[in-house]
N, C-alpha and C positions, 0 to 999 in steps of 0.2 A: 078953445081947441076943437070942440065938436063942430062948431060952425065952419072952421077951416077944413076939417075932415070932410064935411058935407060938400064943400066946394071942390075939393080934390076928387071925390068920388064922381061928382057930376062932370068934371073935366075929363076924367078917364073914360067914362061912359060915352061922352061925345066923341073922343078920339077913336074909340073902338067902333062906334056907329059909322063914322066917316071912312075908316079903313074897310069896314065891311061893304059899304056902298061902292067905294072905289073898286074893290075886288070884283064885285058883281059886274060893274061896267067894263073892267078889263077883260073878264072872261067872255063877255058878249061881243067884244070887238075882234077883228082879224088884223091886228097890227103887226108890222115888222119892226124889229128893233135893230138898229145898225150894229150895235156891239154884241148882240146875241149870236151864238154859234149855231142856232137852230131857228127854224121859222116859227114854231109854235111857242106861245107864252107858257103853256102848261102841257104836260104829256102824261098819259097814263103809263104806269109801270107794270110790266108783265112779270108776275112771280116766276122764279126760276127753280127748277128741280136741281138741288145742289149735289153735284158729284165733283168735288174739288177739295184742294187743300188751301185753307186760308189761315194766315198768321196775324197776330196782333201784338203790339208792344205798348206798355204803359210804364210809368215810373212813379215812385213815391218820394216825397221830400219832407224832411224836418230840419229846421234851422233855429238857432238861438244865439243871441248876442251875449257875450260875457265880457267882463272887465279884462282887456288885454288881447282878446281874440274872438273870432266868430266861428262857431261850430256848425257844420252842415253834414247831414246824414241822408244818403239817397240809395235807392234800389230800383232797378229796372228788370222786367221779366218779359220774355217773348213766349207766346202761347201758340200752339198749332192745333187747329181743329181739322180733322179729316171727315168729310161728309160723303155718304153714299145714299142715294135716293132721299136726300134731305134729312137723313138721320145721322147723328154723330156716331161715327164708326171708330174713332180713335183720337187721342190727344197726346201732346208732348209739350215739354217746357225747356226753355233755355235761359240761363245756364242750368237752372233746376227749379222745381216747383216752389221750394222755399229758399230763395236766393239770399246770400249774405248781403249785408248792407256795406256801403262804402262810405268812409269818413273823410272829411276834408276840413282843414283849419286854415283860416286866413286872418291876418292881423293888420291893424292900422288902416282899415277900410272906412271911408266915409259912408254915410247911410245909403246914398244912391248907388255907390259901387257895391256895397253889400247886397242890395236887392238884385243888381245885375248878376253878381256872382252866383247867388242861389239859383236863379233861373237857368243860367248857362251850365252850371254843374249838373243839374238834372237833365237838361237837353243832351249834354255829352253822353251821359249814361244811356239814355234812351236810344240815341242814334247809333252808338256802338253796338248795343244789343240788337237793334233792328238790322244792321248790316250783317251781323253774325247769324241772325235768325234766317235771313234770306239765303245766305250761303249754306247753312246747315239743313234747313227744311225744304228749300226750293218750292215755296208755295206759289199758287197762281195769283193770290192777292196778299199784300202786306198792308195791314191797317194800323195807323197811328191814332192815338187818342189826342185829338187836336189837329192843328194845322200841319201841313207838310213843308212849311217855310217858317223861318223865325219871325216873331212879331216885332214890330217897330220898338216896342218896349223892351225887347231882349237885346237891342243894340246899344252898347255903351258908347260914350264919347271917345273920340280918337285918342285923347290923352289920359283915359282912364287906366288904372293899373290892371283892370280885368279885360282890357280890349283884346289881349292875346287869346283869351278864352273864347271870345266871339269869333276870332279868325279860325280857331280850331273847330268850332261848331259849324261854321260855313263850309269848311273842308269836309266835315262828316256828312253834311247834307248832300254835297256833291257826290261823295263816295256812295251814299245810299242810292241816289238817283242812278248812278252808273251801274251799281250792283243789280238793281232791279231791272234795268234795261238789258244787261248782259244775261240775266237769268230768265227773261221773259215774264217777269212778275209785275203786276200793276200795283203801284204805290198809291194809297188813298189815305186821307186824313178825315176823320169824322169828328165834327165839332158839336158838342152837346148844346152849348149855350152861346151861340155866335152873337157878337155885337156889330158885325159888319154892315156896311151900307152900300156896297158895290152894286147889288141888284137894284136897290132903290134909285141909285144915281143913274143907272141905265134907263130906268123908266122916266126919270125926271127930264132927260134930254128929249123925250117924246111928248111928255105931258107937263109942260112948264107951268101951267095954270093950276095944277092940282096941289094946293098948299099943304094938304095932309101929308104928302110925301116928305116935306121938310121936317115933319115931326115924327117920322117913322124910321125904325131900323128895318133891316131886311126881314128878320123873323117876325117882328110885330105886324108887318103887312102880310107876309106869306102865310101866317097862321090863318088868316081869313081867305087868302087866295087859293090855297091848295086844298083839295079834298083827299081823303085817305087813299093811298096808293097812287098818288100823282107826284110829279116833280116839275120844277121850273126848267126853262131852257138852260143849257150850259153856257158859261161865259168865261172869259179870261180873268184871271186873278186880278190883273191891273190893266187899266186902259193904256198905260205907257210904262212897261217894265223898266225901260232905261232911266226913267225919272223916279221910280219907286226906290226909296233909300235902302230897302232890304233886297228886293229882286235883282237890282243891278249888281249886288255882291255875288249873286249866284250865276253870273255870266249868262251863257245861252240857255241855261235851264229855266231862267226866269220867264221866258216866253212860252214854256211848255206846261205851265201850271194853270189848270182850269178848275171850275167849280160849278155846282148846282145845289139846289135845295130839294129835299124830299120830305114827304109826310108818311111815315111807315104805318102808324097806328092812329086810331080815331081820337084818343083822349090824351095825346101828347103833342108837344111842339114840333115844328119842322127841324130837321137836321141839315146842317151845312156839310157838304161832301166836297173836299178838294182832292184833285188827282193829277197825276203826271200823265201827260199825253203818251199813249203807248199802243199796245196791240188790241186792247179792248175798246169797243165803241162806248159812247155815252149811255146808250140803252143797256148794254151788257153790264156796265159798272153799276148803274142804278138798280138793275134787277138783282144783282148779288147783294148789295147793301140792304135793299128792301127785304129780300128773303131772309137775311141774317137777323133783321131787326124786329121781326113780328112775333116775338116770344111773349109779349105782355101788352094788353090793350092800353095800359096806362103809361107804359115806358118803352118807347121805340128806340132801341140801340142794339148794335150787333152783339150777339152773345159772346163771341170770342173776345171782344173788347171789355165786356163786363168781367170775364174771367181774368183777363190781364190786369184790370184795375184791382181786383180783389187780391191777386197774388203780389202786386207791387205795393199795396197799402202798408204804411208804417204806423206802428203804435208809438206814442210818446215815450213809452218805457225804453225804446231802443235809443232815443236821444239821451235819456237820463243815464242809461248804461254806458254809453260812449263817454259822457262827461265824467262819470265816476272812475272809469278806467284811466282817463287822462289825469285826473286829480290824484289818484293813487300813485301813478308813476312819477308825477312831478313832485309830489310830496308837499309838506306844509310850508316849505320855504317859498313856494311859488306865489306870485301876486295874483294868479288867476282866481277869479271868484265871480259869482253872479252879479248882474247889475243891481243897483240900489232898488230900482222899481220892482225887481223880482225877489227881493229879500228883506223888504221893510217889515218891521215887527208890528205894524199897526195899519189900519185902513184910513 
């Protein structure tokens, strides 16, 4: 085992060395990338004195399979931070600081349908609260924890019993885009741990001989490419939205979704920022996200999203409480019980 570990360590060190060397070469060149929306590969971000209202939404989810049904518990919370001269001057919550959980039960789902259902149930809650938050708070920015489009893994098969939930989610995304546009609010999603490769793919079309790009994700390369307080050029979410199996469901909105990466603090990884094309420029969006994310040198993330995450977080006790309530109301005659793997009397 130790010999294999030594080989793995050596391999990782070699990958990082190559990524670092490539990053230095890229920074020294003045290349234009056809699919980039800006001329510069990297740009310095100017900090912004915050005098604005910014909202954020996050959701929490707990789920468990039982004999006879699947139980899902979710909560979503919108947080508003009001800044004056970059100081927090006020805060509000929707629907409340300690929001109630919502319970859902589905039966007769196969494992893959169950996984789709969990994700879609959470997305529906988050998008509903986001729409209500934009209407209620009228912020200048609305931030989501994660992407502003559904992931491919969120899309069930057309014949899945939960496909109707996906249709509802797509409708809610469109409603959120429309609400933000109507209210003059910039919608942005901040992804902590992106696994995307779109940025690397743009580079590969220019540097086909750089084999290290084939072994790199966006963030594994950008970690070496960006210095603190810098961002990459902005780029379209997809090279061809009409062929992207999720973006094409969003109709004309799919062409309005862009992204870039930023490095807010020295000792943390880059953030992927997705945003809907609107009234704010790329530089303005980057300045706001950057200024909101510089609260800790080891963890660069917008403070308002950290607060939303903490408010939406669920304790396993809440899932157990929901199950007990169901069990008490159904009574002993019900066949509902935990799965064998969760109730075996031995290891």
